[in-house]
N, C-alpha and C positions, 0 to 999 in steps of 0.2 A: 078746932084742929090745931095741934101743936107741931111746930117745925123743929126738927132735930138738926143741930149745927153739924157741919161736916167740912172737911178739906179734901181737895184732890191734889196729891203731892206732885204729880207730873207737871211739866210746863205745858200750857200756862197753869200756874197755881190758881186754884179757885177756892175762895173762902165763902161759905154760905151759912146764914143763920142769924137769928136775932142778936143784935149787939156786936156783930163781927166787924162793923165799920170802924170801931175803935181800934182794932188791931191793924188796920190797913196801913197807916203811916209808918209804923215800925217795920212792917213787912216790906214796904217799898224802900225804906232807907237801907235795908239789908242788901238791896240789889243795886242801888246807885243814888245819885243826888239830883238828877234832872228827870222829872216825871212828866210824861205826856198823859194827861187825864182824859179819858174818853167816856162820855155818857150817852144815854139815849135822849129821849125828849125832855119834857119839863118836870116830870113827876118827882125826880130825885131832888130838885131844888125846893119843892114845897114841903119837904119833910123835916127840915132842920138838920138833916144829916150832911147837907152840902157844907154848911158853916162848920160843923163838927170835923168834917174831913179836911177842910182848908186849915183850920186851927191846928189839927194834928200834923199836917204836912209842914206847916210853919214851925211848930215846936220841934220837929225833927231836923229843921234846917234845910228843907228840900226846896228846890226851885220847881215850878210847875208851869205848864201851858195846858190849854184846854181845847178840846174839839168835841162836837156832837155827831152822833149817828142818827139821822132822822128817817132814813129810807132803808129798804132791804139791802143787804150787802151786795156789792158788785166790785169788780176790780178797780173801777174809777173811785168808788167810795173809799177804798183803802189807799190808792195811789195819791189822791189829792192831799190828805193830811201828812202822809209820809213825805211827800215833796215839800210841803210847806214848813215842816219842822226838821228837815234833814240837816241843815247847817247848824242848828241848835244842838244836835246830837243827843237826843233823849237816851237815858240809860235804862229807864223803866217805862213800860206802857201799862197803865192802870185802867182797866175797863170796869166801869160800875154800871150795872144794868142787866138787861136780859139778852135775849137771842141776837138782836141786831148788833149790839155792842160787841158781844163775845164772838159771835159768828163772823162778823165783818173783819175784825182785826186779827183773830187767830187763824181764820182760813186764808188770810192774805199775808201770812208770814213770809212767803217767798219774796215779798217786796219790803222786807223789814228794814227798819232804820239801822244805820251802821252802828 
């Protein structure tokens, strides 16, 4: 089965498809310099894409911090990292993963970082 790449232009912007991870650092840089990176469990780290992403963020001159979403989304799941990173003032929230990552942070936008 072949996957067709696509974008969803509304906020949050979603990039999907093979090789699209290479586009992410430049997309993030267009929005700001401080990136809060949100992933799911461990599967992303075992693919080699983690290092590719970090190299790309560094090449764009971006600062980043990291948090994981391991459980089903809840208000506390969103509030905890928002509170932990509020003083750092991220300009971009970058979610890499599936439902837990995207649902958790985009459904919790009412608690968004300043």
